[in-house]
N, C-alpha and C positions, 0 to 999 in steps of 0.2 A: 388697846388690847384686842387681839384677833379672836373671834369666836370659832369654834369648830363648825364645819359645814352643816351638821344636823341642827344647830341652834340658829342658823341664819334664816331670816324671814324673806319671803318673796312677795312683793306687792306688784300687782298688775292692774292697770287702769285701762279700760276700753272706752273710747269716746267716739261718738258719731259727730262729725263736723261737715260743714258744707264743702263741696269740692272746690269752692272758690276761696276757702280759708287758707291762710299761710300756716302750715303745721308747726313751724318753729315759734311763731307768734302765739298760737293757741297754747302750746306747751309752756311758754314763759308766763302767759296769763294764768294758767291753771296752777303752776308751781309757786306763784306768788300770792295766790288767793287765800283768804282766811279759811275756806272750806278744806283746801289741801293741807294747810297747817293743822287743822283739827284732825284730819285723817291720819296725819303723821305723828300726832301726839304720843309720846312714850317711845317712839322709835328713834334710836340713836342714828342721826344722819351721817355720822362718821362711818357707819357700816355700809353706806351706799357705795357700791363699786362701779355701777354703770347705770346710765339712763339712756333709753333708746326710744325713738319715735319710728313707728313702722306704718306706712300707708298700705291699707288693704283695699283691694278692689272687690266690690260685692259680686257674688255669684249670680247667675241668671235667675235663680229662685229666691234670692234675698228679698226680704220685705222692704229694704231701703232702696231698692233699684227702681 
């Protein structure tokens, strides 16, 4: 059953990982973890329409630089 757009939830996860880490591997590890499962409890996974990983470059004033 498709929900109207106003009832769809948006979940965003921001992670800081080593620049030597493989983003796809990190994503797989997180999405199969018990902590991720707990975060998603009560959320109908059939409603997931897209999963994206986006690499962000820190700005010059970023505390992680």
